[in-house]
Structures are given as structure tokens and as C-alpha cells.
N, C-alpha and C positions, 0 to 999 in steps of 0.2 A: 501531608505534614502541616502542623500548625506552629506558629511562633517563629521567632528569629532563629537562624541556624549558625552552628559552629562549623567552620570549614578548616581542614588541615591540609596543607600542601607539602608533600615530601619531595625534596629537591627544590625547596623554596628559593634558593640562591640562583636559580636558572634565569637566563636572560629573557625567558618568556613570561616571567611573573608579572611584569607590568601589563601585558595583554590580558592576563587572568584578572587582575584588579579592575581594568577597564570594563571587562565583561560583567563582573559582579556589580559594579557601580551602575552600569546601564540597565541592569535587570533588578535593581533594588526594590522597585515598586511591586514586582512579581514575587521576589524572594528576598525578604529583609535579612541581612547578615548581622549576626550578633558579634562575632569575633572571628578573626582569621589568624591561624598559626602557620608560620613558615618554618619548616624544619630542614636542617641540612647537617652535614658531617663536619668534623674539624677541618678537613682539607678545603671545604667550601665556605668556611666562616667569613672570610673577607667579602666574598661576593654576596653572601646572605645579608651582611650588615649594610652593604651599599644598596642592594635592590630592596631590602626591607625598609630602609629609610625612605626610598623613593615611593614604595607602596603606601606608606603612611602619609606621605605628602599628597598622593593622589586621592586618598580618602578625605584628608583634611580640606582639599580643594573642592570636594563634593558637598552636597547638603547633608551628608549622613555622618553620624558619630560612630565610627567603627575603629576599634583598636587592632592594630597588627602586632602580633607577638612573634618574636624571633627566638628560636631555641635550637640547641644541638641535642636535646633530650626528646627523642621521638615519643617515648611512652608518656611523658608529661603532656605533650601536645595532644595525643590521641584520646585522652580521657573524655568520654561523653561527646565525641565528635558526631556530627550528622552526616558529613561528607568528607571523604579522604581522597585527594587527588594525588597522583604519582607522576612525577616528571623528572626522575633522577637519572643520572648516568654513572654507573659503577666504573670507577677508574678515570672519571672526568674525560676531557677531550683528548688527553694523551693516549687513553685506551683506544679511542676511535682511530687515531692516527696509526697506531700499531695494527689495528684490524685492517686498515687499508693498505699499509705499506708492505706488510709481510707477504700477503698473497701476491701483490703486484710485483714484488721482487722475483717471483717465480713465473710471471707472465699470466697470472690468473686474476680475476676481478677482486678488487679490494673495495668494499662498499659497506656503508653503515648497517644496512638491514638485509642485504642480499649476499649470497655466496658465503665464503668462509668467515668474513667479518661479521655478517649478520648472525651466523651460528654462534660465534664466540661472544657476541654481545648478549645473546640469550643465555649462554652458559653462566655468565657473570651475574645477570640480572635476576633470573628465576629464583635462586636461593634467597636473595634479598627480599623479593616481593613476598615469598612464602613466610619469611620472618615477620614482615609487616602484617600479614594476615593473622599470624599467631597472636601478635599484640592486639590486633583489632578484635579478635574473638573474646579476649579478656577485658579490653578497656572500652570498646565502643561496638558491642555486638549487633547493634541495629543500624550501623552506618552503611552507606553505599561507598564502594571503592570505584573511582573513576580513573582509569589508567590511560595515560598517554606516554608511558615510557616505552621506547622501542626495544626490540621488535614487538609492537603492541599486540599483535595477534597471538604470538606464542606466550607472551607474558600473561595475557588475560586468560588464555586457555589453561596455563599452569595453575592459576589461582582457582579456577573451577575444578580441574582434574585432580590436582595434588593438594591444594589448599582447602578443598571442600567448602568453598565460599561462593555462594550463588549471587550475592548482591554485588555484582561487578559488571562494569561495562567498559569495553576498550574503545578508544577513539583514534582517529587519524585526520589530518588536515587535507588529504588528497581529494576525498569526495567533495568537500565543501568548495575546494578550488575549482573543480569541474562545474559545480552548480552555480558558482558565481560568474563564470566566464561564458558558459555555453548558451544560455538563453539569448543574450544580446547578439550572438553570432547569427541567430536565425530570426531576429526581430521580435523576440518575445521577452517577457519578464519571468522571473523565477516562479511567481505565484500563478502563472499560466501553465506551467509544466508540471507533470508528475514524473518523478524519477524512480527507477527500480535498479538497485545495485545488488550484486551477488558475487561471492568469491571469498578470498582471504585478504588479510591486511597486506597492503602493497601488492596485491595480486587479484584484483577484482575487475569486473566488467559492468557496464551499465547500459540501460535503455532509457529513452524519454518519450513522453506522450504529451500532446497539447491539450488545451482546455476542452476540445471536442472529442478527446479519446483517440485521435489519430496519432500513430507512431511517427515521431520526428527524428528518430535516430539517424536515418539515412541523410537527412538534411544537415544534421550536426556533423556527420562524418565528412560530407562534401565541404562544409565550411572550414574544416581543419586544414584543408589544402589551399586556402586562399591567402596565406601569408600573415594573418593577424596573430595576435598573442594567443597562444594555445592554453594559457592558464596553468602551465606546468609549475611545480614548486621550483624554487631557486636552485635547488641542488641537483636537478636532473638535466643532463645535456639533451638538447632538443634535436634529435634525429627523427625524421618522420617515419611513421609506420608505413608498411606497404598498403596502399589504398585497396588493392584487390583483396587483400586478406581481411580488412575491416568490412568491405562490402559483403564478402562471403559470410563472415561470422554474424553480421548484423548487430554488432554490439560495439561499444567504445571501450577499449582497454584502458586501465589506469596508466599514469605516466611511467610507473616502475616496470611495466611490461616491456619497455624498451630494452631492459637488461636481458630479456629472454627472446623477444622477437627480432631485435637488432643487436644481438650479443656481440658480434664482431666489431661493429662501429662503437658501441659503448665501451667495450674493453679497450679498444685503441685509444679512445678519448681519455679514459682513466690512466692509461700508460703514459700518454703524452704529458698529462699534468704531473704524474709521479716523477717523470724524468726531468721536469723543469724545476730547477732549484729555486727560482724566484716565485713560482706558483705553488707547487706542492699539491698534495692530495686535498680532497674537499675538507677533511678534518683540519688540515693545516690552514686552509683559507678561512674556515669558520672561526678558528682560534683568533685570527686577526680581527675578524668582524666583531667577535665577542669582546675583545679588548677595547675596541672603539666604542661599543655599546656601553660598557661599564664605565668608561671615561665620561660619557654623556650622563649616565645615571648618577654620577657623583655630584652633578650640578645641583646645588641646593634650591635653585629656582625651578628645576624641571619637575612638573607635577602631572605629566600626561605621557602616554605612550609615544616614543619618537618614531618617525617615519622609517628610520634606518633598520628597525626591527624586521621589516618586510624582507630584508636581504637574507635573513636566516631561512633555511629551507622549511621550517615548521610553522611559518606564519599561519594564523587562524586556528591552530590547535586549541589554544586556550579559549577562544571565543566559542568553539564547538563544545568544549567542556562546560562552560558557563551555561550554554543553551541546554545541554543535557541535564545538568543539576537543576536548573529552573523548571524544566519539564517534569522531572520526577517530583520536585517539591510541590509544584502547583497542579500536578496531574494534567498537564497540557496536551498530552498525546500528540506531540509534534513528530513529524517525519525527520529522523536523523539517521545517518549511516553509522552503524556501530559494529563492534565485535561482540557477539553474544552467542549463546548456545544455539545450535542449528535448529533443532526441533522440527526438521522436515522442510525448512525453507529452501534448502538446496538439496534435493533428494539424491544427488550423486555422491553425497558425503554422509557419514553416520550421523544420526540425530544428536548424539551427545557431544560431538566435537564443536569447536568454535569456528564461526564463519563471520565474514564482514558483509553485512546486508542492510538494506533499507528496513527500518523498524519504526513502530510508533512507540514513543517514550513517554511513560506516565508513572504514576505512583507505584505501580507493580513492576516497574523496570522496562525492559525492552520486549516488545511483541513483534518478532520478525515477520516480514511480509514474504509470502511464498513467491519464489522466482521461477521454479520449474527446472526440468532437466536441461543440461547443456548439450551442445553438439559434441561429437567424438573428440575433436582437437582440444577444445576447452575442457571437456571432462577429463581427458588424459592428463593435461597439465595440472588441473586442480587436484586430482587424486594423488599424483606424484608429489606435489608440493605439500599437501596436507600430511602425507605419511612421512615425508622428510621432517616436517615440523614436529610430529609426534616423537620421532627418534631423538631430535634435539632436546625436547622437553624431558624425555626419559634420561638422557645423558646428563642434563643439568642437575637432575634430582639424585641420580645414582652414582655419578662419576664413572660410569662404565665406558671404557675406552673403545670397546668393540661396538657399542651402540653409536658412539660418536663417529667412528669410521663408517658405519652404515649411513649415517646422516650425510657425511661428506660424499659418499659414493652416489647417493640418491640425488644430491643437489645438482641441478642443471648447469650451474655456473662453475662447477669444479670438474676438471678432468681427472678421473680416478687413476690411481697408480702411486708409484713411489714419491712423485713430487707432491701429491696431495698429503701423503704421510708426513713429509718434511714440513709442510705448511702447518698441519695440526700440531706437530711437536714444537715448532718455533712459537706458535701462538700460545701453547700451554706454558712455555717458559716465560714468554713476555707478560703473561697475565697471572703469574704464579700467586701473587698476593690475593687475587680475587677468585681463585679456583681451588679452595681447600679440598673439594670433593675429588680432585685429581692429584692430591699430594703424593701418593705412592708412585704414580706414573711420572710425575714431574721429577721426583727424586731419582728415578731410574734414568731419565733423560739427562739429568745433570751429571750423574755418575758416568754416563757414556760419553760425556764431553760434547753433547749437542749444543750448537751455538746459533744465535740469530744472525742471519745473513745481512739484512738491511741495516746500514749504519745508523740511520735516524731512529728506527725502532729499537735497535740495540742500546743506543744512548738513553732513550726514554725508559728502558726497562731496568736501568741500573738502580 
């Protein structure tokens, strides 16, 4: 690419936006920004105005003359964009709280991207991202879509599979967290290590090699049991993996694997928080953190990213997005872990599906690095999870209740049976406003007198 760029951020009122601005300011010499458009919806207008004013202050405090535009008109913003980043949450944090509390009210995991909650977040989000893609085809057909809206893997795959849009890259902050913490654990720096990641978003494994080509994965595994900071995102309860399992697999699982490898302990922790009226679920905790952040953002003197932002589970998302955009713009061919089309990098999955892998990022997008076949245990997990994701994506597009049931039955966090059906039905009612594809089924449930059991979720659904 040549010349200054126009960047559009959908979900611009997010508390992560200051980190995004900081990333673009740091990389201005590599990628000059012409203008930034922050887009949000009417319900997010107040946050957009607060964070938008702070974003402008950050640019004004820099040496660069960049205008930050705020709008509720997505189409006006998208015209002639070079890069579109997506960081929106359909239904805002109240939707997340319902995703967590309704399954937990039945003793099953309630979590933002795993289990029943993750499935319903995808059901709400995929139709919106496909609407955005339709607008992009008309208004900025040459733009790159950089997605870090969760569940990032399914959302990115839906863009490719159903939106027929190939200029898309999905991102996550979990790999960068591992790469920031692990080298120092074994007395190395990041530039001395070569990383290889493979799997799915929030479900990947990785290996590392030193500057002489020697694999240092076993050393990193040993270091994880020495009591130091493991580099976990703030939103994941730190129960250790079984060391014998990691030694056998010879790979390091991502933090979210705790929900699968230590399911009992993670579920119990979530249930403890759910039952504690002072604490509440992670979404309720984040709501308080966000309120504090936006109070900070209102300060007319604040023109830099505050340290408190690191308390949010998605810290470093935005920095990864900036790195990806700069790598495409300047054809830097940097190693970044992204969600992209498999194309054989993980031979245990079909070539056309989305995977989260190490890739070189340049002007042509992501060139995934081949990882090779996995051992039976990891291969089995991966194939089950991918096919569950494909069912979720199809249900999001078609509104097919039977396909949604299939996804629930496949999902390892959900005990299949009548209770799972109750959770589906209550979540459909709770998110009625954002699930028009299921309107007929929701009307049927309402006519049958189905009600939401959890009082907090019931109140938030009024």
C-alpha cells in the first residue's frame, strides 16, 4: 500500500479503543494514518463520545495531525476505508451476563466464548458481521477486515464461508500473552525464540524453539510449575494443568484449555462466583471495571492509555491488531498468530476451514505456517470443536433449531439432555431482540409460557 490510510473501527466506544490509538501512534512512522472513524450504535453513544474525545486527545498529544471522527452511521464511515477493525459486542455487557448466568443457573459453564454462552454470542454476532461485509463489498471493496470480536474464530470463519470475503484476519490476545511471558521464564528474549501455534481460537497449542533450533517447549512446561506469573489473561482462573499431560503432549495448551482439561475445577470456580452476590460472574465484574475506566476516560487531562485497562481480559488485543495492519500495509511479513484459512497448515482439519495458527503477515495477508498432524488426543479434541463451530455458524445464518441442538450436544462443556434444551430455550428468550433468525421458535416458547429461571438474567431481559 502507498499513502496515508483510513481506518474504521466498528465498536469504537469500546474500552479497548485507547489501546488501539496507542498502537497506531507508535507505528505512525511505518503506517501513516490519514483519518480514523469510530463507529457505534445508539445504545453505545455515550461511551463513544467519552472514548472518542480521549482518542482525539491522544492524537493531539502526539506529533501527528490525525482527526478522529465519531458516528452512528456505519455506511458513512466505511466509504473508501483501507482497514476495518471490528470490536463490537451485540447486546453489550448485559448480554454477556445473561450468557453466563443462565447456564450457571443449571450447573453448567457460563463463559463468554466457551460452552452455551460462547455459542449464543456467536449466534448474535455472525449476522451482524455479515451485514458489515455486505456494506464493505459496496463501499470499500479493497479494504481488509481485521476482526477481534469474540468468538473470533467462528466470526472470522463466517466472514469467509458465508460472507465470501477473503480479505479477513481474526485476532486474539492469548498468543501474544504467552509470547510476552514465556521467554523470560527460561532466560531468553522473544527475538531468540521461534514460536509455532496451531489449533482454533481459544483452543490452540504451541511449541517454541531457541536461536539454535533446539526445541525449548519442555523447559517452558517445567517453568510453568515454579510459581511465577503464567501470563494468563485476567479473565481465566489459574488452576494448573496436569504436568504429566503436558509432558506427554509436548505442547503448551492455551489458557482456555483449562475449561476442557480441568473442567470440574473451572466450573466450580464459575459457580462460586455466580453464587456470590458481591462478586457475580465475570461479566458482572467487567461491568464494574468498565465503569471505572470510563470515569477515568472522562478526565480532560488524560491523553494516554491508563494502566487500569490491563485488568480487562482482552489486554493486548488492540496492539496485535495494529501490528497486523502495519504488517499488511508495509508488507513486513511479521510472524503473528491469526485466524485464517487453513490451507493445509493443520492437516487434521479441512483446508477451507478457519484455524488459529502462526503466519507471516504481509501485503497478501496471512501465509500460514505448516504445523503438521497432531497426536490422537489433540486431534480428537480439535475435530470435535471444529465441527461444533461449523454447526454454530450454520445455526447463526439459518436459524435452524435442530442445528443449534446439534452444536449443544457436540459441545464438551454441555451435558446433553433436557437441561441443555432448557438452557437453549431460556437463552433464546433472553436474547430475543438480537436473534431474529429464531423468531418463530421464540414465539413458540413464549406461547408455551417458558420463563427465565435466573432472576438477574430475567431482569436484564425485560
